[in-house]
C-alpha positions as CSV (number, residue, x, y, z in Angstrom):
1,M,29.8,21.0,10.4
2,R,28.9,17.7,12.1
3,N,30.2,14.6,10.2
4,Y,28.5,11.1,10.3
5,D,28.4,8.0,8.2
6,Y,24.6,8.3,7.9
7,I,22.3,11.3,8.0
8,I,18.7,10.2,8.6
9,V,15.9,12.8,8.4
10,G,12.6,12.0,10.1
11,S,11.5,10.0,13.1
12,G,8.6,7.9,11.9
13,L,9.0,4.2,11.7
14,A,10.9,4.5,8.4
15,G,13.5,6.8,10.0
16,L,13.8,5.0,13.3
17,Y,14.1,1.6,11.6
18,T,16.7,2.7,9.1
19,A,18.6,4.4,12.0
20,Y,18.5,1.1,14.0
21,R,19.7,-0.9,10.9
22,A,22.3,1.6,9.9
23,S,23.8,1.7,13.5
24,A,25.5,-1.6,12.8
25,Y,27.5,0.0,9.9
26,G,28.6,3.4,11.2
27,K,27.9,6.6,13.1
28,V,24.3,7.8,12.6
29,A,22.7,11.3,13.1
30,L,18.9,11.1,13.4
31,L,17.2,14.5,12.8
32,T,13.6,15.2,13.7
33,K,11.6,18.3,13.1
34,S,9.9,18.1,16.5
35,N,10.4,15.0,18.7
36,I,10.7,11.3,18.0
37,R,7.2,10.6,19.2
38,E,5.5,13.1,16.8
39,S,4.8,11.2,13.6
40,N,2.1,9.5,11.5
41,S,3.7,6.1,12.5
42,Y,3.4,6.9,16.2
43,F,-0.3,7.7,15.9
44,A,-1.2,4.9,13.5
45,Q,-4.1,2.9,15.0
46,G,-4.8,0.3,12.4
47,G,-2.0,-2.2,12.3
48,I,0.6,-3.7,10.1
49,A,-0.2,-6.0,7.2
50,A,1.9,-9.2,6.6
51,V,1.2,-12.8,5.8
52,T,1.4,-14.9,9.0
53,G,-1.8,-16.9,9.0
54,E,-2.0,-20.5,7.8
55,N,-4.7,-19.8,5.3
56,D,-3.0,-16.7,3.9
57,A,-0.2,-16.4,1.3
58,P,2.0,-13.7,-0.2
59,L,0.1,-14.1,-3.5
60,F,-3.2,-13.2,-1.8
61,H,-1.6,-10.1,-0.2
62,F,-0.2,-9.2,-3.6
63,Q,-3.6,-9.5,-5.3
64,D,-5.3,-7.3,-2.6
65,T,-2.5,-4.7,-3.0
66,I,-2.7,-4.4,-6.8
67,T,-6.5,-4.4,-6.7
68,A,-6.5,-1.5,-4.3
69,G,-3.9,0.3,-6.4
70,R,-6.3,0.5,-9.4
71,G,-3.9,-0.6,-12.1
72,L,-0.9,1.6,-11.1
73,C,1.1,-0.7,-8.8
74,D,4.5,-1.8,-10.0
75,Y,4.5,-5.5,-9.6
76,P,8.2,-6.0,-8.6
77,A,7.8,-3.5,-5.7
78,V,4.6,-5.2,-4.5
79,N,6.2,-8.6,-4.9
80,V,9.1,-7.5,-2.6
81,L,6.7,-6.1,0.0
82,V,4.5,-9.2,0.3
83,N,7.4,-11.7,0.2
84,E,9.8,-10.0,2.6
85,G,7.2,-8.5,5.0
86,P,6.7,-11.7,7.0
87,A,10.5,-12.0,7.7
88,R,10.7,-8.4,8.9
89,I,7.8,-9.1,11.3
90,Q,9.5,-12.3,12.6
91,E,12.7,-10.3,13.2
92,L,10.8,-7.8,15.3
93,I,9.2,-10.6,17.3
94,N,12.6,-12.2,17.8
95,D,13.9,-8.8,19.0
96,G,11.2,-8.7,21.7
97,M,8.2,-6.9,20.0
98,H,4.9,-8.1,21.3
99,F,1.9,-8.2,19.0
100,D,-1.6,-9.0,20.3
101,T,-2.4,-12.7,20.5
102,E,-5.4,-14.9,20.9
103,N,-5.1,-18.4,22.4
104,G,-1.3,-18.3,22.0
105,E,-1.5,-17.3,18.3
106,L,-1.0,-13.9,16.7
107,A,-4.4,-12.2,16.6
108,L,-5.1,-11.2,13.0
109,G,-7.6,-8.5,12.0
110,L,-9.4,-7.6,8.8
111,E,-9.4,-4.2,7.2
112,G,-10.7,-2.5,4.0
113,G,-9.5,-4.1,0.8
114,H,-8.1,-7.2,2.4
115,H,-9.8,-10.6,1.7
116,Q,-7.8,-12.4,4.4
117,K,-7.3,-11.7,8.1
118,R,-3.6,-10.5,8.1
119,I,-3.5,-7.3,10.1
120,L,-1.3,-7.6,13.2
121,H,-2.0,-5.2,16.1
122,A,-0.3,-4.2,19.3
123,G,-2.2,-2.8,22.2
124,G,-5.5,-3.0,20.3
125,D,-5.7,0.3,18.5
126,A,-2.2,1.5,19.6
127,T,-0.1,-0.4,17.0
128,G,1.8,2.6,15.7
129,R,2.7,3.8,19.2
130,M,3.7,0.3,20.4
131,I,5.9,-0.5,17.4
132,T,7.4,3.0,17.2
133,N,8.2,3.0,20.9
134,F,9.8,-0.4,20.6
135,V,12.1,0.8,17.8
136,I,12.7,4.1,19.7
137,D,14.0,2.1,22.7
138,K,16.3,0.2,20.4
139,V,17.6,3.4,18.8
140,E,18.1,5.2,22.1
141,H,20.3,2.3,23.3
142,C,22.5,2.3,20.2
143,P,25.8,4.0,21.1
144,T,26.4,4.8,17.4
145,V,23.1,6.8,17.0
146,E,22.8,10.4,18.0
147,I,19.3,12.0,18.1
148,F,18.7,15.6,17.3
149,D,15.2,16.8,18.0
150,N,13.8,20.2,17.0
151,H,16.0,20.2,13.9
152,A,14.1,21.2,10.8
153,V,16.0,20.3,7.5
154,I,15.9,23.3,5.1
155,A,18.2,22.2,2.2
156,L,20.1,19.2,0.8
157,L,23.8,19.5,0.1
158,Q,25.0,18.1,-3.1
159,D,27.8,18.3,-5.7
160,E,28.8,16.5,-8.9
161,H,29.3,13.3,-6.8
162,G,25.8,13.4,-5.3
163,C,24.3,14.2,-1.9
164,Y,26.6,14.7,1.0
165,G,24.5,16.2,3.8
166,V,21.8,18.7,4.9
167,R,21.3,22.2,6.2
168,C,18.9,22.4,9.2
169,W,17.5,24.9,11.6
170,D,18.2,24.0,15.2
171,F,15.3,25.4,17.2
172,N,17.1,24.5,20.5
173,E,19.9,26.9,19.8
174,N,18.1,29.1,17.2
175,R,20.8,28.7,14.6
176,E,21.6,26.8,11.4
177,E,23.6,23.6,11.6
178,V,25.2,21.6,8.8
179,F,25.3,17.8,8.9
180,T,27.4,15.9,6.4
181,G,27.6,12.1,5.7
182,H,28.4,9.4,3.2
183,N,24.7,8.6,2.7
184,V,21.6,10.7,3.4
185,F,18.2,9.1,4.1
186,L,15.0,11.2,3.9
187,T,12.1,9.7,5.8
188,S,10.2,12.8,6.6
189,G,6.7,11.6,5.7
190,G,3.9,13.0,3.6
191,T,2.0,16.2,3.1
192,S,-1.6,15.7,4.4
193,A,-1.5,18.6,6.8
194,I,-1.5,20.9,3.8
195,Y,-5.3,20.3,4.0
196,K,-7.6,21.9,6.5
197,R,-9.0,18.6,7.9
198,T,-6.3,16.0,8.4
199,T,-5.4,13.0,10.6
200,N,-1.7,14.0,10.5
201,P,0.4,16.0,12.9
202,H,0.4,19.7,11.9
203,T,4.1,19.4,11.0
204,T,3.3,17.0,8.1
205,I,3.4,19.5,5.3
206,G,5.6,18.0,2.7
207,D,9.0,19.4,3.6
208,G,10.8,16.4,2.1
209,L,8.9,16.7,-1.1
210,A,9.9,20.3,-1.6
211,L,13.5,19.6,-0.6
212,T,13.8,16.8,-3.1
213,Y,12.0,18.6,-5.9
214,N,14.2,21.6,-5.5
215,A,17.3,19.3,-5.5
216,G,16.2,17.7,-8.8
217,C,14.5,14.5,-7.7
218,E,11.7,12.9,-9.7
219,I,8.4,13.4,-8.0
220,V,5.7,10.9,-8.9
221,D,1.9,10.6,-8.8
222,M,1.2,13.6,-6.5
223,E,-2.5,13.7,-7.5
224,F,-3.2,10.7,-5.3
225,I,-4.0,11.9,-1.8
226,Q,-5.7,9.4,0.3
227,F,-8.5,10.7,2.5
228,H,-9.3,8.4,5.4
229,P,-13.0,7.8,5.4
230,S,-13.6,7.8,9.1
231,A,-12.2,10.6,11.2
232,I,-14.3,11.9,14.1
233,Y,-16.2,15.1,13.2
234,T,-15.8,17.9,15.6
235,P,-17.3,21.4,15.3
236,T,-13.7,22.9,15.8
237,G,-12.5,21.2,12.6
238,E,-10.0,19.0,14.5
239,A,-10.0,15.4,13.1
240,Y,-9.3,12.3,15.1
241,L,-8.7,9.0,13.3
242,V,-11.1,6.1,13.8
243,S,-9.2,3.1,12.6
244,E,-10.3,1.1,9.6
245,A,-10.2,-1.9,12.0
246,V,-13.4,-0.6,13.6
247,R,-15.2,-1.3,10.3
248,G,-13.3,-4.5,10.2
249,E,-15.0,-5.5,13.5
250,G,-18.4,-5.0,11.8
251,A,-19.3,-1.3,12.3
252,Y,-21.8,0.1,9.8
253,L,-21.8,3.5,8.0
254,L,-25.1,5.3,8.2
255,N,-26.3,8.5,6.8
256,Q,-28.2,10.9,9.0
257,Q,-31.5,9.2,7.8
258,G,-30.1,6.0,9.5
259,E,-29.6,4.2,6.1
260,R,-26.6,2.0,5.3
261,F,-25.3,3.5,2.1
262,M,-22.3,1.3,1.3
263,V,-24.4,-1.9,0.7
264,G,-24.7,-2.2,-3.1
265,K,-21.8,0.3,-3.7
266,H,-19.1,-2.4,-3.4
267,E,-19.0,-6.2,-2.7
268,L,-17.1,-5.4,0.6
269,A,-19.6,-2.7,1.7
270,E,-18.0,-0.8,4.6
271,L,-14.7,-2.6,3.9
272,A,-14.4,-1.4,0.4
273,P,-11.0,0.3,-0.4
274,R,-10.6,3.7,1.2
275,D,-11.1,5.8,-2.0
276,I,-14.5,4.3,-2.6
277,V,-15.7,4.7,1.0
278,A,-14.4,8.3,1.3
279,Q,-16.1,9.3,-2.0
280,S,-19.3,7.7,-0.9
281,I,-19.3,9.5,2.4
282,F,-18.5,12.8,0.7
283,Q,-21.4,12.3,-1.7
284,Q,-23.8,11.5,1.2
285,M,-22.8,14.6,3.0
286,K,-23.3,16.7,-0.2
287,E,-26.6,15.1,-1.0
288,H,-28.1,15.6,2.4
289,H,-26.3,18.9,3.1
290,E,-24.7,17.5,6.3
291,D,-21.1,17.8,7.7
292,Y,-20.8,14.2,8.7
293,V,-22.3,10.7,8.6
294,Y,-22.4,8.1,11.4
295,L,-20.3,5.0,12.2
296,S,-22.6,2.8,14.1
297,L,-21.4,0.2,16.6
298,K,-24.7,-0.2,18.5
299,H,-25.2,-3.7,17.1
300,L,-21.7,-4.9,18.4
301,D,-20.6,-6.2,21.8
302,P,-19.8,-3.1,23.8
303,K,-17.3,-4.9,26.1
304,K,-15.4,-6.2,23.1
305,I,-15.3,-2.7,21.5
306,K,-13.9,-1.2,24.7
307,K,-11.2,-3.8,25.0
308,R,-10.3,-3.8,21.3
309,F,-10.2,0.0,20.8
310,P,-9.3,1.5,24.2
311,N,-7.6,4.6,22.8
312,I,-10.4,5.4,20.4
313,F,-13.0,4.8,23.1
314,E,-11.2,7.1,25.5
315,K,-10.9,9.9,22.8
316,C,-14.6,9.5,22.0
317,A,-15.5,9.8,25.7
318,E,-13.3,12.9,26.0
319,L,-15.4,14.4,23.1
320,G,-18.7,13.4,24.7
321,I,-19.3,10.6,22.2
322,D,-20.5,7.1,23.2
323,M,-18.4,4.8,20.9
324,T,-20.6,1.8,21.6
325,D,-23.5,3.7,20.0
326,R,-22.4,5.8,17.0
327,I,-19.6,8.2,16.1
328,P,-20.0,11.2,13.8
329,V,-17.3,10.8,11.1
330,A,-16.2,12.6,7.9
331,P,-13.2,12.0,5.6
332,A,-9.9,13.7,6.3
333,A,-6.6,13.9,4.4
334,H,-4.5,11.0,5.7
335,Y,-1.8,9.7,3.4
336,T,0.3,10.9,0.5
337,V,0.3,8.0,-2.0
338,G,2.7,9.6,-4.4
339,G,6.2,10.9,-3.6
340,V,9.8,10.8,-4.5
341,K,10.6,8.1,-7.2
342,T,12.8,5.4,-5.8
343,D,14.0,2.0,-6.9
344,L,13.7,-1.2,-4.9
345,T,16.5,-0.2,-2.7
346,G,15.3,3.3,-1.9
347,R,17.7,5.0,-4.2
348,T,16.7,8.3,-5.9
349,N,18.1,9.7,-9.1
350,I,20.6,11.7,-6.9
351,P,23.5,9.5,-5.8
352,H,23.8,8.8,-2.1
353,L,20.3,10.1,-1.4
354,Y,17.8,7.5,-0.2
355,V,14.1,8.0,0.5
356,C,11.9,5.6,2.5
357,G,8.4,5.5,4.0
358,E,5.5,7.7,3.0
359,L,7.8,10.2,1.3
360,A,8.9,7.5,-1.2
361,S,7.1,6.3,-4.3
362,S,8.5,2.9,-4.9
363,G,5.6,1.6,-6.9
364,I,3.7,-0.2,-4.2
365,M,0.7,2.0,-3.5
366,G,-0.5,2.7,-7.1
367,A,-3.4,5.0,-7.1
368,N,-4.6,4.0,-3.6
369,R,-2.8,2.6,-0.6
370,L,-4.1,-0.7,0.8
371,A,-4.9,-0.4,4.5
372,S,-1.9,-1.2,6.8
373,N,0.7,-1.5,4.0
374,S,2.4,1.6,5.1
375,L,4.2,0.4,8.3
376,I,5.3,-2.8,6.7
377,E,6.7,-0.8,3.7
378,C,8.9,1.1,6.2
379,L,10.4,-2.1,7.5
380,V,10.9,-3.9,4.2
381,F,12.3,-1.0,2.2
382,G,14.2,0.5,5.2
383,K,16.2,-2.6,5.5
384,R,16.8,-2.9,1.7
385,A,18.0,0.7,1.6
386,V,20.5,0.3,4.5
387,E,21.9,-2.9,3.1
388,D,22.3,-1.2,-0.3
389,S,24.0,1.8,1.2
390,V,26.7,-0.4,2.8
391,H,28.1,-0.9,-0.7
392,N,27.3,2.6,-1.9
393,R,29.4,4.7,0.5
394,R,30.4,8.1,-0.9
395,E,34.1,8.1,-1.3
396,A,34.6,11.7,-2.7
397,T,35.8,14.4,-0.3
398,I,33.0,16.2,1.5
399,P,33.2,19.9,0.8
400,E,33.5,22.5,3.6
401,T,30.1,24.1,4.1
402,T,29.2,27.3,6.1
403,P,25.8,28.3,7.3
404,L,23.8,30.8,5.3
405,F,20.2,30.8,6.7
406,S,18.6,33.0,9.3
407,L,15.3,33.1,11.1
408,N,13.1,36.2,11.4
409,H,10.6,35.6,14.2
410,Q,8.4,38.4,12.8
411,K,7.8,36.2,9.7
412,L,6.0,33.5,11.8
413,E,2.6,35.2,11.7
414,A,2.8,35.6,7.9
415,Y,3.7,32.0,7.5
416,L,0.8,30.8,9.6
417,C,-1.6,33.0,7.6
418,L,-0.2,31.6,4.3
419,K,-0.5,28.1,5.6
420,N,-4.2,28.7,6.3
421,K,-4.7,30.2,2.8
422,V,-3.1,27.2,1.2
423,A,-5.2,24.8,3.3
424,D,-8.4,26.6,2.2
425,I,-7.3,26.4,-1.5
426,M,-6.4,22.7,-1.4
427,T,-9.5,21.7,0.5
428,Q,-11.8,23.6,-1.7
429,E,-10.2,22.9,-5.1
430,A,-8.0,19.8,-4.8
431,G,-9.9,17.7,-2.2
432,I,-11.9,14.5,-2.5
433,I,-13.8,15.5,-5.7
434,R,-12.0,17.7,-8.3
435,T,-12.8,19.5,-11.6
436,E,-10.7,21.2,-14.3
437,N,-12.2,24.6,-13.4
438,G,-11.6,24.2,-9.7
439,L,-8.0,23.0,-10.1
440,Q,-7.2,25.8,-12.5
441,E,-8.7,28.3,-10.0
442,G,-6.7,26.7,-7.2
443,L,-3.5,27.1,-9.2
444,E,-4.3,30.7,-9.9
445,N,-5.0,31.3,-6.2
446,L,-1.7,29.8,-5.3
447,H,0.1,32.1,-7.7
448,H,-1.8,35.1,-6.3
449,V,-0.7,34.2,-2.8
450,E,2.9,33.8,-3.9
451,E,2.8,37.2,-5.7
452,T,1.4,39.1,-2.7
453,E,3.8,37.5,-0.2
454,I,7.1,39.2,0.8
455,F,9.9,36.6,1.0
456,E,13.3,37.2,2.5
457,E,16.4,35.6,1.0
458,N,17.7,32.5,3.0
459,E,15.2,33.1,5.8
460,Y,13.5,30.1,7.5
461,Y,9.8,31.1,7.4
462,S,10.1,32.5,3.9
463,L,11.6,29.1,2.8
464,V,8.9,27.0,4.4
465,S,6.2,29.2,3.0
466,K,7.6,28.7,-0.5
467,N,7.9,25.0,0.1
468,L,4.2,24.9,1.0
469,L,3.3,26.6,-2.3
470,T,5.6,24.2,-4.2
471,V,4.0,21.1,-2.8
472,A,0.5,22.4,-3.3
473,E,1.3,23.2,-6.9
474,L,2.8,19.7,-7.4
475,I,-0.5,18.2,-6.3
476,I,-2.6,20.4,-8.5
477,R,-0.5,20.1,-11.6
478,S,-0.6,16.4,-11.5
479,A,-4.3,16.4,-10.8
480,L,-4.9,18.6,-13.8
481,F,-2.8,16.3,-16.0
482,R,-4.7,13.1,-15.1
483,K,-8.0,13.6,-16.9
484,E,-9.7,10.5,-15.4
485,S,-10.9,9.2,-12.0
486,R,-8.8,6.5,-10.4
487,G,-8.1,5.6,-6.8
488,G,-7.5,8.6,-4.6
489,H,-8.0,11.0,-7.5
490,F,-11.6,11.7,-8.5
491,R,-12.5,14.1,-11.3
492,S,-16.3,14.7,-11.5
493,D,-15.7,16.0,-15.1
494,Y,-13.9,12.7,-16.0
495,P,-15.7,10.3,-13.6
496,T,-14.4,7.0,-15.1
497,P,-10.9,5.4,-15.5
498,N,-9.2,5.8,-18.9
499,D,-6.6,3.3,-20.1
500,K,-4.7,6.2,-21.6
501,Y,-3.7,7.1,-18.0
502,V,-2.4,3.7,-16.9
503,C,1.0,5.4,-16.2
504,H,2.9,7.3,-13.6
505,I,3.1,11.1,-13.8
506,I,6.5,12.5,-13.1
507,Q,7.4,16.1,-12.3
508,Q,11.0,17.3,-12.1
509,K,12.2,20.8,-11.6
510,G,13.0,22.6,-14.8
511,K,11.4,19.9,-17.0
512,E,8.0,19.4,-18.6
513,I,5.6,17.0,-16.9
514,R,5.9,13.5,-18.3
515,T,4.7,9.9,-17.9
516,T,6.4,6.5,-17.4
517,P,4.8,3.1,-17.8
518,V,3.5,0.9,-15.0
519,I,5.7,-2.2,-14.5
520,R,3.5,-5.3,-14.7
521,K,6.2,-7.9,-15.0
522,L,8.0,-9.5,-12.1
523,K,11.5,-8.6,-13.4
524,D,13.0,-8.5,-10.0
525,K,12.2,-11.2,-7.5
526,S,15.3,-10.6,-5.3
């Protein structure tokens, strides 16, 4: 057993930032499944949304967020985000973080769903890498933080007093290790790599969702999977993100007949919210029997494009694509909008268990995440959670815990085969456009996979295989329940929104699926 004040699981911006904040209050163990530079945050190209411009205001950011959220945003959470975000940005700048500037002022970009230029960037299209590296440097120089890479968390430890630690598999030593602490933070990201085509690292398969569900947490709104409209199409199936900021600079979406198809679909055309753009691209591909559409930049200044998006330009060149002409793109699973239900301080329904970042469902995202709200959410709610935990330290004695898991290397091939089967099912039946029959068939196929698989008790690959099936079922069951189309959830058999479903859908182990109202009053302005 390793004992700490804080156990933090995950090394995206949410995990790194909470570790940095928590380091002032005690000894921190930061656990990451691979390494601290393998996360959605690290690869985020777009930017970070916060009000810093003279002509902008938190109210405008609030309005854009709830508009994108399609009626399912909880107002108090959005209010916290937009009002506290600017202070978190200023703190980073004061600590030495450098965002891109123009003429001595912060350079602000425009992205889909935003009506004001409020997107800060760093290194052009390398914002995620720059801000993540900045916080990594801070964490690595904190004497109270210990980083454990290649440590995959496999179970939460809890008793009648709440959560007190985690079991994890240490791939460096090939053994189970037990970490205990007075507060546990899960920041392990979403589940988009459960689909065949994704912008996420292959490790982003919803481990945290399965862990928390099995522990008894409330899981909210899992039907809302955001598909990023513009990921580079490759014949191999690999997807490389093309930032929303490229459309913000004026790029057009064209079908293979050379027609702009977003004009007339939405007042913002190519800068419409992501769900609308992704569905429109999908429909064009289906209508014309093509695997992709084009993102055209040929009418833009090539020098400006190369300077503004150096990493995307380099990736395109590597793939034999001239970014200054046009890029073949198609939607790819990108962000898990739902997640573990938390309050405004990151608390879950299990005492001493906090959840932050993409894994959390605090009420901000609604049915569709507004572009570039994810990184700022990590900062705002990461700080809130740490500050709350200072006054919420577990005082009960931490039980002695012995390891009980093993790893059978011969099970790896079976796990990879199962992962591919699940990806096929989810892509086919629970992708951008869904139907009752397709979702039911997907559920039956998942059950068939589970029934034909041989699982070993307390074995690592058996556990992660079951976790994959659990997460896939959470998505499909929620999608079946919501008989309407809204945000990142589109049902062709129920193609319009229905006021009956202006609610959050909650799943909890051992209980019937239920709903809870959307909060549309600013009860908490603190």
